[in-house]
C-alpha positions as CSV (number, residue, x, y, z in Angstrom):
1,M,239.3,-16.7,187.0
2,I,236.0,-14.8,187.2
3,F,237.8,-11.5,187.3
4,G,239.8,-12.4,184.1
5,D,236.5,-13.2,182.4
6,L,235.0,-9.9,183.5
7,V,237.9,-8.0,182.1
8,D,237.7,-9.9,178.8
9,S,234.0,-9.3,178.5
10,S,234.5,-5.6,179.4
11,V,237.0,-5.2,176.6
12,L,234.6,-7.0,174.2
13,I,231.7,-4.7,175.2
14,G,234.1,-1.7,174.8
15,F,234.8,-2.8,171.2
16,V,231.2,-3.3,170.4
17,A,230.1,0.0,171.9
18,G,233.0,1.8,170.2
19,F,232.2,0.2,166.8
20,I,228.5,1.1,167.0
21,T,229.0,4.7,168.1
22,T,231.9,5.3,165.8
23,F,230.3,4.0,162.7
24,S,227.1,5.8,163.4
25,Y,228.8,8.8,161.6
26,V,229.0,6.9,158.3
27,P,225.4,7.3,157.2
28,Q,225.7,11.1,157.8
29,L,229.0,11.2,155.9
30,I,227.4,9.3,153.0
31,K,224.3,11.6,153.0
32,V,226.4,14.8,152.9
33,M,228.6,13.5,150.1
34,R,225.6,12.3,148.0
35,T,223.5,15.4,148.5
36,K,226.5,17.8,148.6
37,S,224.7,19.6,151.4
38,A,225.7,20.0,155.0
39,K,223.5,23.0,155.9
40,D,221.8,21.1,158.7
41,L,225.0,20.3,160.5
42,S,226.0,22.7,163.2
43,Y,229.6,24.0,163.4
44,G,229.1,24.2,167.2
45,W,228.1,20.5,167.4
46,L,230.9,19.3,165.2
47,S,233.5,21.4,167.0
48,M,232.3,20.4,170.5
49,T,232.2,16.7,169.5
50,G,235.7,16.9,168.0
51,V,237.1,18.5,171.2
52,G,235.3,15.9,173.2
53,F,237.0,13.1,171.3
54,V,240.4,14.8,171.8
55,C,239.7,14.9,175.5
56,W,238.6,11.3,175.6
57,N,241.8,10.3,173.8
58,Y,243.8,12.2,176.3
59,Y,242.0,10.5,179.1
60,A,242.3,7.0,177.5
61,Y,246.0,7.5,176.8
62,N,247.1,9.1,180.0
63,L,244.7,8.0,182.7
64,V,243.3,4.7,181.6
65,P,246.3,2.6,180.5
66,K,245.8,0.0,177.8
67,S,242.3,1.3,176.8
68,V,242.7,0.2,173.2
69,P,238.9,0.3,172.4
70,M,238.6,3.9,173.7
71,L,241.7,5.1,171.8
72,L,240.9,3.3,168.6
73,F,237.3,4.3,168.2
74,N,237.6,7.8,169.5
75,T,240.4,8.4,167.0
76,V,238.3,7.1,164.1
77,S,235.3,9.1,165.4
78,L,237.5,12.2,165.5
79,C,238.5,11.6,161.8
80,F,234.8,11.3,160.9
81,V,233.9,14.5,162.6
82,M,236.9,16.3,161.0
83,A,235.7,15.0,157.6
84,L,232.2,16.3,158.3
85,L,233.7,19.7,159.2
86,V,235.6,19.8,155.9
87,L,232.4,18.8,154.0
88,K,230.4,21.4,156.0
89,S,232.9,24.2,154.9
90,R,232.9,22.9,151.3
91,Y,229.1,22.5,150.9
92,K,227.9,25.7,152.6
């Protein structure tokens, strides 16, 4: 059952990687909310990152069946990026 163990460890690594990269947005969100300033955030970066997450979700949903970590964490990341976009427009 070596292949089964490899798949299980790959899914675990996917969850760990997704968790770390997804929640790396939280400190930025907290900072923007505390300082009420998002002047250093680029609309270009936020927009490109958001579109990238949409593309990753399309890929994960349609081309990589059962990729739960990818779908889950890219969706949460997209929500964080959208929140940053809203805060950017609010705190010009």
